[in-house]
N, C-alpha and C positions, 0 to 999 in steps of 0.2 A: 591209739587207732588211726588207721589211714583215713584222712579226710578229703583226699583228692582221687580222682579217676585215672588221669594221665600226667605225664611229666609236664606237658604244656599248661595244664590246669594248675599244677602245683607251683609252677614258676610264676603264674599270674597271681597267685595268692600269696607269693613271698615265701613258699615253703621249701626249705633246702632238702632235697631228697638224697638218699644214699647214692643213687646213680649219678645226680648231677655233681655231688661232691667228688666222687671218683674220677668223673670226666675232667673236672677243674684241676684235679691233682694231676692227671695224666697230661693235660695240655699246659699246665703252668699258668692258668688263667684265674683270675680273681672270681670268686663264686658269684658275687653280685653281678658282674659283667656278664658271665655265662647265663645266669638266671634270666637276665633281661633279654638276651639273645634267643632263649628258648620260649620266653613269653611271647616274643614277636614273631616266631616262627623262622628266624633266620638260622637257628641251629635245631637239629632234631637228636633226640636221644632214644633211639629204638630200643625198647625194653618191656617186652610182654610180662605181665605180672606173674605168668607161670614158667617163665624161663629162669629157674632159679640158679643155674650154673653160669649165667651171664656175667662177663666183666664188661660193664657198660662203655660204650664209646659215643662221642659226639660227632656229628656230621654237619658241617656248615661254616658259616662265616668266620674267619680268624682262626680255624682249627686246622690241624694237620690233615692233609688229604688221605682219605681212607681207600682201601681197596676191597672189592668183593670177588670171591671165587664161585663160579657156577660149577655144579656137578649133578649127578642124579642119572638114573637108569632110563633106557628107552626100550622099545620092543626088540630092537636087535642086540642090545648089550644089557643084560638083566642081572649083573653080578654086583650084588649089594656089599659084598666083602671088598671088592676093589673100590667102590665109591667111599667106604669108610677109611680106606687107606689114603684116598684123596683128601679126605677130611683131616687126617693126621698131618698130612703134608702141608695143608693150608694153615693149620695151627702152627706147625713147626716154623714156618717162614713168616708168620705175624700178620696173616691176613685178618683183617677186623671183621669181616662178614662172610658168610657162606650162604648161598642160594641153592636150595634143593628143587631142581627143575624136572624131577622124575615125571614121566608122562605114560607110564605103563603100569597097569595092574593096581593092587592096593599098596599105596606108598606109605601109609601112616605108621607102619611099624618102624621103618627105616627113619622116618622123620621124628619119631618119639625118641629114638635112640640118639639121633643126632642132637636134639635139643637138650637131652639129658647130659651128654658129655661136653658140649661145646660152650666154651666161654666167649666165642665170637657170636656176633649177631646172626640170626637165622632168618632168611627171607624165602618166600615161595611165590609162585604165580598159580593161585587157585584155578585159574581157567585151564592150565595144563592138566591138572588133576581131575577135572570134572568128569570126563568120560569114564576113566577108570574108577573113580570113587563112587559115582552113581550108577555104573554099569548100564548106561543109556547111550544110544547114539545121539549125535549133536541135535538132530532134529526133534528129538523127543525130550529134550532138556528144557525145563521151564525157568522163567526168570527167578522163582523162588528156590528151585533146585540149586542155581548158581549161588545164591546167598547161603544156602545150606553148607556148601563146600567152604566158603569164606569163613563161616562160624566154626566148622571143625578145625580148620587150620589155626584160628585164633585160640580155641580151647586147647589145642595141643602145645602152644607157647611160641608160635611163630612171631618174630619181632616186627618184621615189616613184610608187607605183601605188594607185590605189583598188580595193580588193578587198571585194566584199560577202560577207564570211564570216559576218556575224551573222544573216542571214535563214535560219535553220534551222528545223527543224520545229517547235520550241517557239515561236519568234517568230511563225511563221505561224499557229499555233494561237491565240495572243492576237490577232492581227489579224483573224482570221475570227470569233472569238468576239465581239468589240467592234463590228465593222463601221465603216465610214468613208464620208464623203461622197466623197472623191476616191480611194479605194483606194490603190494604189501608183503613185507619180508618178516614182520612180527608174527611169530607163530600164535600167540594169544590174540593179536589183532586180526589175523586172518581168520581164526576160528570165530570170533565175534562177527566179523564181517559176513561170514558165510551164514551164521545162525541169523543174523538180521535180515539178510536177503532172502533166505528160505522161509522165514516166519512172517516177514513183513513188519516186525516189531522193532522198537527202538532198543538201543543197547541197554540190557538190563542193568548193568552197573551205573549207567548215567540215569535211566528212569527211576531206579530205586536207590539212588546215591544216598539219601538220607538214612535209609535202613543199613546200608553198608557202614556208614560212619557210625551209627549206634552200635554195631557189633564190634567195630575196631575200638571205639572208645571204651567199651566194656572190659577189654583186656589190655588196653594201652598198646595197640598195634599201630605202628606208623604206616600211613598209606604211601606208597610209591606210585605215583601216577604215571602209568606206562605210556610210552609213545608208540602207539600202534601204527602210526603212519610215518615212522622214522625212515629216512632214506636208506635203500638197500644197495645204492651204488652212488658214486659221486655226482653223477649227472642228475640225480633226483633230489639232491640236498637243497634246503632252503626254499623249497617250492610251496605252492598254495596249500597242499595237503598237509605238510609238516607244520607250517605256520598256523594254518586254521585249527588244527588240533591243539597246538600250543596255546592259542587264545581260550580254547575251551578249558585247558588245564589251569590257566590262570584264575578263571572263575571258580573252578572245583577246588583250587587251593584255599581260596578265601572261604568257601563254604565249610571245608574241613576245620579250618581254624576257628570258625564260629562255634564248633562243637568241641572245641579243645583237643582235636585230633591232629597229631603231628604229621607233616607231609615232607616228601621228597618228590622231586619232578625229574622224570627220566628224559634223557636227550639222544641225539643222533650218535650212532648209525655210521654211515659212510659220508665223508665230507673232505673237500679239498682243503689244504692247510690254510689258504687265504681267507676262507669263510669261518674258521672256527671261533676266532675272538669275537667277532660281530654276533655269531650265534649265542655265545656265553652271555653277552650284554643283553641280547634281546630276551633271552629266557629269564634272566634275573629281573628285567624290567617288567615283562608280562606277568610273571609268576610271583611278583612282590617280594623278591629276595629269598625265596625258599631254597633250600639246599638242592643243588643240582647233581644228578646222578647220571654220568655219561657212559654209553656203551660204546666204547672206542674213544673218539671216532677214528675209523680207518681212512687213511689218507690217500690211499690208491687201491684200486680193485684188482690188480694183476699179480698179487704176491700170495697165492694159496700155499700153505706150507710155512709161510713167514708172517702170518698176520698178527702174531704177537708183537713183531716189530712195527708194522704198519699202525697198530693200535697204540703202542707205547709212544710214538711220535705224536699221534693225534691227542692221546691222552695228557701228555705233558704240556702241550700247547693249550688244551682245554682247561686244565687245572690251573696253570699259570695266569689264566684269564677269567677265573672265577668258579670253575666246576669244583665241587667239594668231595666227589666220590666217584671212583673209577672202577668200572667192571672189567675184569681181566679178559683177555682174549688169548687163546692158545694157538700154537702152530696148526693144530687140527681144525680151526675154524673153517667152515664151508666144506669140510672134507670127511670128518667123522666124529664119533664120540671121543673125546681125549683120553689118552692113557696117562699113567703116572707121570711119565717123563714130559708129556705135553703140559700137564698141570704145573709142574714145577716151572717149566719155561715161561708159561704164562704168568705165573705169580711173580717171578724175578722181574720180567719185563714191566709189569704193572708197578711193582714196588719202585723200580728205577724212575719210572714216570712220575709217580706221586712224590717221591723225594726230590727230584729235580724241580718240580713245580713248587714245593714247599720253599725251597732256596729262592726261587724267582719271586715268590709272593712275600717274602720276608718273614715268615712264620718264625716266632721267637725260638731260638735253640736249634733250628733246622740245620745250620751250618756247623754245629758243634762237632758231630760225628766226622765230617769231612775234614775239619781242622785237626782232629785227633789222627785221621788217617794221613794226612800231610805230615804231622810230627813223627809218625811211625815210619813213613817213607824216608824222611830225612835222616832218621837214625838206622835206616835199613833193618828195622826190627820186623822181620817176617811173621813171627808168631802174633804180634799185635796186629799187623795188617790183616791176617787171616781171621783174627777175632772180630775185627771191625766191618769186614766185607759183608755185603748182603748175602752173599753165598760163599762162606769161607771154605767150605769143603771142596768147591770146584776150584777156587783159587789155589788152595794147597795142592790139589791133584795136578793143576798146570805146572806150578812151580816145581814140583818134585818129579814131573815126567821126564824132564831133562836136567838133571841136577847140575849146577855150575861147580867148577873147580873151587871157586871161592863162594863160601855160604853167604858172604855178605854182598853178593851181586846175583844177578839171574842170568840165564843162558843166552839172553838176547845181546847183551853188551859185554858181559863178562867183567874183566878189570877196566874196560873203557866205560863203565857206568858213570854218567855224568854226575850223579849224586855222590858216589864215591870219590871221584876226581876232585869235586868242588870241596867236599868235607876235609880231603887230606891237605889241600892247598891252604885252607882257612885254619887248619890246625898247625900250619907251619912245617908240613911234612912233604917229602918228594913224592912226584908221581912216576912210577916206574913200571914199564910193561915188558921189558925184555929181560930183566934179572929176576930169576926165581928166588923167592924168599922161603 
């Protein structure tokens, strides 16, 4: 009989859960060490008790950097079949988490299907779903209505939820006082800001935070504390609004841990490269070492159509300096709902950033696949290279699009391939270019 309610509570009781055992195996970490990290909140294992298809993953200190894929319908794009194809794409390329950000109509049928089939963690933002789920306009929604949506998502089996509990009256005061170029760019944050201003009430997720935690604890849902005041352009980064909200999130982190609820903290946004490392240190300090989930950060504002690249640059720097979880960004960011091609590009860019950071952080075993790739290149073993590549299909397509005369080279260098030349000399053979063999 299960004697614990959450993964954190189990770890604090010294109970080795199946999910923790699986994560320890995946990470090559001693279970006692991992249990201590989970007990202290340094690692989260998002695992709703109703998500029976889940293959649990850990997010946090000393673990491999994980990535999340956002998808979901909008009022302009309502094709759930396409969204499920995106799910299949995310799973094929090894995304550890998928967030359903659908914000139109009744979304629960799609979400249930997603949870039923997905071994990846599933996340949502209940605030996005509130208007469609409740069939009420924003001004007509009550605090208890918002909590009703949180409970509905928890009952469906969602593993983690973004809850924008930190944008309270104090945080808004700092935001108003300082001013910004881009104001509030968080969708959930802007809706809460509007609701608070129109009703005159405190943020319901802050005012009734203990009730939110009780719901999440009941189903072992990890709270992902949303950064409603994240910077939407590099000029707004590390300002009073962002830091003021972060201070609130640090307090909310401790309050969640007191109830055995696992926590992740969400971070910026848009940010110049030279500010990223310091922001990672500030977050870890203020939020007591809780796992950090970064949305980018995008390191420049002038690359629409290429923001998967600006995000991968920022994500790699962030993860190398302590971030634990990267939210992918696609080439369609700021422009449209991403299509299948955009999703693939975003996943690959994010996987590259996460892996590069793991090498920099010295995660045990992170370099192993790179060393195997080097060995395959040394032998000019193309099939092994395609097998090891993050996107082996694209690598093969490029190689075969302009086939070389000599299969043991590529069309860039041909017989002048540096690897081939060196190998021949070290084998005691001659290097010949003008004589056909």
